[in-house]
C-alpha positions in Angstrom: 96.2 116.7 173.2 99.2 116.9 170.8 98.6 118.5 167.4 99.6 115.3 165.6 96.9 113.4 167.5 94.3 116.0 166.8 95.2 115.8 163.1 94.8 112.0 163.1 91.4 112.3 164.8 90.4 115.0 162.2 91.3 112.5 159.4 89.3 109.8 161.3 86.3 112.2 161.3 86.7 112.9 157.6 86.6 109.1 156.9 83.5 108.6 159.0 81.8 111.6 157.5 82.6 110.4 154.0 81.1 107.0 154.8 77.9 108.6 156.1 77.4 110.2 152.7 77.9 107.1 150.6 74.9 104.7 150.3 75.9 101.2 151.3 78.8 102.2 153.5 78.4 102.5 157.3 79.9 105.3 159.3 79.8 103.0 162.3 81.9 100.5 160.4 84.5 103.1 159.6 84.5 104.3 163.2 85.1 100.7 164.2 88.0 100.3 161.7 89.8 103.5 162.8 89.4 102.6 166.5 87.1 105.3 167.8 83.8 103.5 167.8 83.5 102.9 171.6 84.9 106.4 172.3 82.0 107.9 170.4 79.4 105.7 172.0 80.8 106.4 175.5 81.1 110.1 174.8 77.5 110.4 173.6 76.3 108.3 176.6 78.2 110.5 179.1 76.8 113.7 177.5 73.2 112.4 177.7 73.7 111.4 181.3 75.3 114.7 182.1 72.3 116.6 180.6 70.0 114.4 182.7 71.8 115.4 185.8 71.7 119.1 184.8 67.9 118.9 184.3 67.5 117.2 187.7 69.7 119.8 189.4 72.6 117.4 190.2 75.4 119.6 189.3 78.2 117.6 190.8 77.2 114.4 189.0 76.8 116.4 185.8 80.3 117.8 186.1 81.7 114.3 186.6 80.0 113.0 183.4 81.0 116.0 181.3 84.6 115.7 182.5 84.6 112.0 181.5 83.9 112.9 177.8 87.1 112.8 175.7 86.5 116.2 174.0 90.1 116.3 172.7 89.3 113.2 170.6 85.6 113.8 169.8 85.7 117.5 168.7 88.3 116.9 165.9 86.3 113.9 164.8 83.1 115.9 164.7 84.8 118.7 162.8 86.2 116.3 160.2 82.8 114.7 159.8 81.1 118.0 159.1 83.9 119.0 156.6 83.5 115.6 154.8 79.8 115.8 154.6 79.7 119.2 153.0 82.6 118.4 150.6 82.0 114.8 149.7 78.3 115.4 149.1 79.2 117.5 146.0 81.6 114.8 144.7 79.9 111.4 145.4 76.9 111.7 143.1 79.1 112.2 139.9 81.3 109.3 140.9 78.4 107.0 141.5 76.8 108.1 138.1 79.9 108.0 136.0 81.9 105.2 137.6 79.4 103.2 139.6 81.1 99.8 139.3 84.6 100.9 140.4 83.2 103.2 143.1 81.1 100.3 144.7 84.1 97.9 144.2 86.3 100.3 146.1 84.2 100.4 149.1 83.5 96.6 148.9 87.2 96.1 149.3 87.4 98.3 152.3 84.4 96.6 153.9 85.7 93.1 153.3 89.0 93.9 155.0 87.3 95.7 157.8 85.5 92.5 158.8 88.7 91.6 160.6 88.1 94.1 163.3 84.9 92.8 164.9 85.8 89.2 164.0 89.1 89.5 165.8 87.2 90.5 168.9 84.9 87.5 169.0 86.9 84.8 167.3 88.3 83.3 170.6 84.8 83.1 172.2 82.7 82.1 169.2 79.6 80.1 170.2 76.6 78.7 168.3 74.6 81.8 169.4 77.2 84.0 167.9 77.1 82.1 164.6 73.3 82.5 164.6 73.7 86.2 165.2 76.1 86.5 162.3 73.7 84.7 159.9 70.7 86.6 161.2 72.5 90.0 160.8 73.6 89.0 157.3 70.1 88.0 156.2 68.6 91.2 157.6 71.2 93.5 155.9 70.8 91.6 152.6 67.1 92.0 152.8 67.2 95.7 153.7 69.7 96.5 150.9 67.4 94.8 148.4 64.4 97.0 149.1 63.3 99.3 146.2 63.8 103.0 146.6 61.0 105.3 147.3 60.5 108.9 146.2 60.0 112.0 148.4 60.4 115.1 146.3 58.9 117.4 149.1 59.2 115.6 152.4 57.2 117.0 155.4 59.1 118.2 158.4 58.1 115.3 160.6 59.4 112.9 157.9 62.7 114.7 157.9 63.0 114.5 161.7 61.9 110.8 161.9 64.0 109.5 159.0 67.1 111.4 160.2 66.6 109.9 163.7 66.6 106.4 162.2 69.4 107.0 159.7 71.8 108.3 162.3 71.7 105.0 164.0 74.1 103.8 161.3 76.8 105.7 163.2 76.0 103.6 166.3 75.4 100.3 164.5 78.3 99.2 162.2 77.2 97.4 159.1 74.1 99.6 158.6 74.2 102.4 156.1 72.3 105.6 157.1 72.6 106.9 153.5 71.3 103.7 152.2 68.3 103.9 154.5 67.6 107.5 153.3 67.9 106.2 149.7 65.4 103.5 150.5 62.8 105.9 151.9 63.4 108.5 149.2 65.1 111.1 151.4 68.7 110.7 150.1 68.4 113.1 147.1 66.5 115.8 149.0 69.1 115.7 151.8 72.1 115.8 149.4 70.4 118.7 147.6 69.9 120.5 150.9 73.6 120.1 151.8 74.7 121.4 148.4 72.2 124.2 148.3 72.8 125.2 152.0 69.1 124.8 152.8 69.6 125.5 156.5 65.9 125.1 157.3 65.9 121.5 156.0 69.3 120.8 157.6 68.1 122.1 161.0 65.3 119.6 161.0 67.6 116.9 159.9 70.2 117.6 162.6 67.4 117.8 165.2 66.2 114.3 164.3 69.7 113.0 164.1 70.5 114.3 167.6 67.4 112.7 169.0 68.2 109.4 167.3 71.9 109.4 168.3 71.3 110.2 171.9 68.6 107.7 172.4 70.1 104.8 170.5 73.7 105.4 171.8 72.5 104.7 175.3 70.8 101.5 174.3 73.9 100.4 172.2 76.2 101.1 175.1 74.1 99.0 177.4 74.1 96.1 174.9 77.9 96.3 174.5 78.4 96.3 178.3 76.1 93.3 178.8 76.2 91.3 175.5 79.4 92.4 173.9 80.3 89.3 171.9 76.8 88.7 170.7 76.4 92.3 169.5 79.7 92.2 167.8 78.7 89.0 166.0 75.5 90.7 164.9 77.6 93.6 163.6 79.7 91.1 161.6 76.6 89.7 160.0 75.2 93.2 159.2 78.5 94.1 157.5 78.5 90.9 155.5 74.9 91.3 154.4 75.5 95.0 153.5 78.0 93.9 150.8 75.0 93.3 148.6 74.6 97.1 148.3 78.2 97.3 147.0 78.0 94.5 144.4 79.6 96.4 141.4 77.1 95.1 138.8 73.5 96.0 139.5 70.7 98.0 138.0 69.2 101.2 139.4 66.4 99.2 140.9 69.1 97.1 142.8 68.7 94.0 140.7 72.0 92.1 140.9 73.7 91.3 137.6 76.4 88.9 136.6 80.0 90.4 136.1 80.3 92.0 132.7 82.8 94.5 131.3 85.4 96.4 133.2 86.4 93.3 135.3 90.0 94.3 135.5 89.5 97.8 137.1 86.8 96.5 139.4 88.9 93.6 140.7 91.9 95.9 141.1 89.8 98.4 143.1 88.5 95.7 145.4 91.9 94.2 146.0 93.8 97.5 146.1 91.6 99.2 148.7 91.3 96.0 150.6 95.1 95.9 150.9 95.0 99.5 152.1 92.5 98.6 154.8 94.5 95.6 155.9 97.6 97.8 156.2 95.6 100.2 158.4 94.4 97.4 160.5 97.9 95.9 161.0 99.3 99.3 162.0 96.5 99.8 164.4 97.1 96.4 166.0 100.8 97.1 166.3 100.1 100.4 167.9 97.7 99.0 170.4 100.2 96.3 171.4 102.9 98.9 172.0 100.6 100.8 174.3 100.0 97.7 176.5 
């Protein structure tokens, strides 16, 4: 793979990793926006199938599956995600504390513009079942993002593994924020602290749970996309729409939504500005995909 392409994939990984750290923003959504969502799903699925063949002693089948993985794309993405997680984790908390309205508005603008990606894939085949999936997904995400946060100052090992396995599904399911789930169950602060303090014992448990969750759910998600693509994409649209509740600029620490107040100008500018940036990225991606056809 060319160095320029590897650099682009590295940047994609940084964007996905950044989203994974920010409550209310889905890494899967960003992966969908930058055009690597299905590559990640397929790569994880092939890796799991390859391991299964190795365990059963089917070496030839394992080699076929491993060769199908696009390592040239996935490895720079993975590296970029790791870099982003360890750097953004130290920056995001001050921004959310000092500039919560503008920070949330920024990502709301990105998310609004990114809705064009899945909607463009289902618009021509939209049916009543798809509309129902959109409404159901929106209602589910709205409810999930309204749940009060919990507190886990000293989580047990099994809690770390279990919640990490669930949270990583956000990378597989656009519209669902893994960080927001961790915030809801009270594991967000301990995890950010473990990243910043380099608590490798905690992080090892978290990574173990994340790997289990990613491998298991990616296979299921790949099967759904192969058999019910339009319906699942419609559900993703609904989840993305509903998750906008978490990014409403004016809300209390207990997630009670408030009416717009001061700082209307900067907030609106952040929404519009970053929404325009996302639209430009989407247009460029569309032009590039047409040129390849």
